[in-house]
C-alpha positions in Angstrom: 10.5 51.3 0.5 7.7 53.9 1.7 4.7 53.6 3.6 2.0 54.8 1.1 -0.4 52.1 1.8 -0.1 52.0 5.5 -3.2 51.0 7.3 -4.7 49.4 4.2 -6.0 46.1 3.6 -5.4 44.2 0.1 -6.9 41.0 -1.4 -4.7 39.8 -4.0 -6.3 36.7 -6.2 -3.4 34.3 -7.6 -1.4 35.9 -5.4 0.8 32.6 -4.7 2.7 33.0 -7.9 4.2 35.3 -10.6 2.3 38.4 -11.0 0.4 38.2 -7.9 2.9 37.4 -5.8 4.9 40.2 -7.0 1.7 42.7 -6.5 1.5 41.0 -2.9 4.6 41.7 -1.9 5.1 45.2 -3.5 2.1 46.2 -1.5 2.9 44.8 1.6 6.1 46.5 1.5 3.9 50.0 1.2 2.3 48.8 4.4 -0.9 47.1 3.5 -2.3 44.0 5.2 -2.6 41.0 2.4 -4.8 38.3 2.1 -3.2 36.2 0.0 -5.7 34.5 -2.0 -4.5 31.2 -4.1 -6.3 27.6 -4.7 -2.5 26.4 -6.1 -4.1 25.1 -9.0 -1.9 24.4 -11.9 -2.1 26.5 -14.6 -5.0 24.8 -16.7 -6.9 25.3 -12.9 -6.9 21.5 -12.2 -5.1 20.3 -8.6 -4.9 22.2 -5.7 -2.1 23.0 -3.4 -2.3 25.5 -0.7 1.7 26.0 -0.3 1.6 28.6 -2.7 -0.9 31.1 -1.0 0.9 30.0 2.4 4.5 30.5 1.2 3.7 34.1 0.3 1.8 35.0 3.3 4.9 33.5 5.4 7.3 35.5 3.2 5.2 39.0 4.0 5.3 38.1 7.7 8.8 37.1 7.8 9.8 40.7 6.8 7.2 42.5 9.5 4.3 42.4 7.5 1.0 41.6 7.9 -0.7 38.5 5.7 -2.9 35.4 6.0 -3.4 33.1 3.3 -6.7 32.4 1.4 -7.9 29.5 -1.1 -11.2 30.3 -1.8 -12.2 29.5 -5.4 -13.0 32.7 -7.1 -15.1 31.3 -9.7 -17.6 30.7 -6.9 -20.1 33.5 -6.3 -20.5 32.2 -2.2 -16.9 31.2 -2.3 -15.7 34.7 -3.7 -18.2 36.3 -0.7 -16.4 34.4 1.8 -13.1 35.5 0.9 -14.1 39.3 1.1 -15.7 38.5 4.5 -12.2 37.0 5.3 -10.5 40.2 5.0 -13.1 41.9 6.9 -13.3 39.7 9.6 -9.3 38.9 10.0 -7.9 42.0 8.9 -10.9 44.7 9.8 -11.8 46.1 6.3 -10.8 45.8 2.4 -9.2 48.9 0.3 -7.9 47.2 -2.3 -8.9 44.5 -4.4 -6.7 43.0 -7.1 -7.9 40.6 -9.6 -5.3 38.7 -10.7 -6.5 35.1 -10.5 -6.5 33.5 -14.2 -6.0 30.1 -15.7 -5.2 29.1 -19.3 -6.1 26.0 -21.7 -5.2 26.5 -25.3 -6.7 24.8 -28.1 -7.6 26.1 -31.6 -11.3 26.9 -31.9 -12.3 24.0 -34.0 -10.7 21.8 -31.4 -12.0 23.7 -28.4 -14.0 21.5 -26.0 -17.4 23.6 -24.4 -15.7 22.6 -21.0 -12.3 24.3 -22.1 -14.1 27.5 -22.8 -16.6 27.6 -19.6 -13.4 26.5 -17.1 -11.2 29.6 -18.4 -14.4 32.2 -18.4 -15.3 31.3 -14.8 -12.0 31.9 -13.2 -10.7 34.7 -15.2 -13.8 36.7 -16.0 -16.8 35.4 -13.8 -13.7 35.1 -10.9 -13.0 39.0 -11.2 -17.0 39.9 -11.5 -17.2 37.5 -8.2 -14.7 39.4 -6.1 -15.5 42.9 -7.6 -19.2 42.4 -6.6 -18.8 41.4 -3.1 -16.2 44.0 -2.4 -18.0 46.6 -3.9 -20.4 46.3 -1.1 -17.7 46.9 1.7 -15.8 49.4 -0.4 -19.3 51.6 -1.4 -20.3 51.0 2.6 -16.6 52.8 3.3 -16.7 55.2 0.5 -13.5 54.0 -0.8 -11.3 51.5 -2.3 -9.2 50.6 -5.4 -10.3 47.7 -7.6 -7.5 46.6 -10.1 -8.3 44.0 -12.9 -5.5 42.0 -14.8 -6.3 41.8 -18.2 -4.0 40.7 -21.1 -2.3 41.7 -24.2 -4.1 38.3 -25.7 -7.2 39.9 -25.0 -6.5 43.3 -26.2 -4.5 42.5 -29.2 -5.1 38.9 -30.0 -3.6 35.3 -29.9 -4.1 32.6 -31.8 -5.2 29.2 -29.7 -6.8 31.5 -27.1 -10.4 32.4 -27.8 -11.6 31.3 -24.5 -8.7 33.0 -22.7 -9.3 36.2 -24.9 -12.7 36.4 -24.6 -12.4 36.4 -20.8 -9.5 39.0 -20.4 -11.4 41.2 -23.2 -14.4 41.3 -21.2 -12.5 42.3 -18.0 -11.8 45.4 -19.9 -15.4 45.8 -20.6 -16.1 45.2 -17.1 -13.7 47.6 -16.0 -15.4 50.4 -17.6 -18.5 49.9 -16.3 -17.8 49.2 -13.0 -15.5 52.5 -12.9 -18.6 54.5 -13.8 -20.9 52.9 -11.2 -18.5 53.1 -8.0 -16.5 56.4 -9.1 -19.2 58.3 -7.3 -18.2 56.5 -4.2 -14.3 57.6 -4.2 -13.9 54.1 -5.7 -11.4 53.5 -8.6 -11.5 51.0 -11.2 -8.5 50.4 -13.6 -7.2 47.3 -15.8 -3.5 46.2 -16.2 -2.5 44.1 -19.2 0.8 42.9 -18.2 3.2 41.3 -20.3 5.9 39.3 -18.8 7.1 35.7 -17.8 4.5 33.8 -16.2 3.6 30.2 -15.2 0.8 30.8 -17.8 3.0 31.7 -20.7 5.5 28.8 -20.1 2.8 26.4 -20.8 2.6 27.7 -24.4 5.5 25.4 -26.1 7.6 27.3 -28.9 6.8 24.1 -31.1 3.2 25.5 -30.7 3.7 29.1 -32.0 6.0 27.6 -34.7 3.1 25.4 -35.8 0.5 28.4 -35.9 2.8 30.7 -37.8 3.6 27.8 -40.5 0.2 27.5 -40.7 -0.4 31.6 -41.2 -1.9 32.0 -38.4 -1.0 35.3 -36.7 -0.5 35.5 -32.8 -0.6 39.4 -31.3 0.8 41.9 -33.6 2.0 43.9 -30.1 4.2 40.9 -28.8 4.6 38.9 -31.8 4.9 35.3 -32.3 7.9 34.5 -30.2 7.4 33.5 -26.7 10.5 34.8 -26.2 9.4 38.5 -26.6 7.6 38.1 -23.7 9.4 36.0 -21.5 12.5 38.7 -21.3 10.5 40.5 -18.9 9.8 39.7 -15.1 6.8 39.3 -13.3 8.2 42.0 -10.6 7.8 44.6 -13.4 4.1 44.5 -13.2 4.1 45.1 -9.4 4.8 48.8 -9.0 2.4 50.1 -11.1 -0.5 47.8 -9.5 0.7 49.6 -6.2 0.6 52.8 -7.4 -2.9 52.6 -8.6 -3.9 51.6 -5.0 -2.2 54.8 -3.4 -3.8 58.3 -2.8 -1.5 59.7 -5.7 -3.7 57.6 -8.2 -7.3 58.9 -7.0 -8.1 60.5 -10.1 -7.4 57.6 -12.4 -10.3 55.7 -13.2 -11.8 53.3 -15.7 -8.3 53.3 -17.4 -6.3 50.3 -19.4 -2.6 50.2 -19.2 -0.5 48.0 -20.6 2.8 47.3 -18.2 5.8 45.2 -19.3 9.6 45.9 -18.3 10.1 49.4 -18.1 6.6 50.3 -20.2 4.1 51.8 -19.3 1.0 52.8 -22.1 -2.0 54.2 -21.6 -4.2 52.4 -24.1 -6.8 54.4 -25.8 -10.9 53.7 -25.8 -12.1 52.3 -28.9 -12.7 54.9 -31.4 -13.7 55.7 -34.8 -10.8 55.6 -37.2 -12.3 56.2 -40.6 -16.2 56.6 -41.0 -18.8 56.7 -44.2 -22.1 58.3 -44.0 -25.2 59.3 -46.0 -28.2 60.4 -45.0 -30.4 57.4 -45.7 -29.9 53.6 -44.8 -27.0 52.0 -46.9 -27.4 49.4 -49.8 -25.1 46.3 -49.9 -24.4 47.4 -53.1 -23.6 50.9 -52.4 -21.3 49.6 -49.4 -19.3 47.2 -51.8 -18.8 50.3 -53.9 -17.7 52.9 -51.5 -16.1 50.7 -48.5 -12.9 50.0 -50.2 -11.9 53.8 -50.9 -13.7 55.0 -47.7 -12.9 52.5 -44.7 -11.3 49.6 -46.7 -7.7 51.0 -46.8 -4.6 49.2 -45.2 -6.5 47.0 -43.4 -4.8 44.1 -41.5 -6.0 40.5 -42.1 -5.1 38.4 -38.9 -4.0 35.8 -41.3 0.0 36.0 -41.7 -0.1 35.2 -45.2 -2.4 37.8 -46.0 -1.1 40.4 -44.1 2.5 40.1 -45.1 
């Protein structure tokens, strides 16, 4: 490996396992000092086990890197501030923030509780805001920094049973676009990665649930299809090199973008843009829309309910 991140300090949330661990170790191999943040929670956010963060920090130091473990709960605004302060106090500064921490609580919308929705949004979306909010203060003062947010294909393309998770992950894309505009003038870049890989969260979705949704005519993401096996073919480690690249000087001109990363594929995803339009000089009436819409905008629309789309 090179030393492209020599002298930099990176905070990686959810860094104790899976994609987070792979990113932490990849950045460490490029010379960055790492704060490995992980509560050690179960995939649904319950339980606590500090050994996850401890293990990764120890593995990095064992090969000559510099790393410390942190167990802050990123969904807590003050705890997230403490995490950033820890990086500055213990390692001198913060140059890179990877917002990777996430939990999953799958449930169809008609069965989902308020607590299940709030918990997932709190960790995935609010946690990303919390950490970015506090890191931005230090990065703005330094006039440099990299923020890399981890979104999901579930948010970008949709996946049944994940209204909470998709809402949070698509919210991260909106957060990325806005914060990139706000911080860009301070030489801080903010980008998002949508990984598709085998992780603990993916492993919690049983094949029988996928089959049941398929039989009921409920479609999952059109990108990866209904089969969990389509995702688990790819390793969490496949995502790390691109995240590491975004943290380097070579990526200084990349800001406000979202990338799909899976296996050997890296794809730049476009921002929402009009596909077709219909216009008139004055306000439309519902009757006029009903007459014009089918041939102006309504051709080839895909209904996410499988039996209507096929």
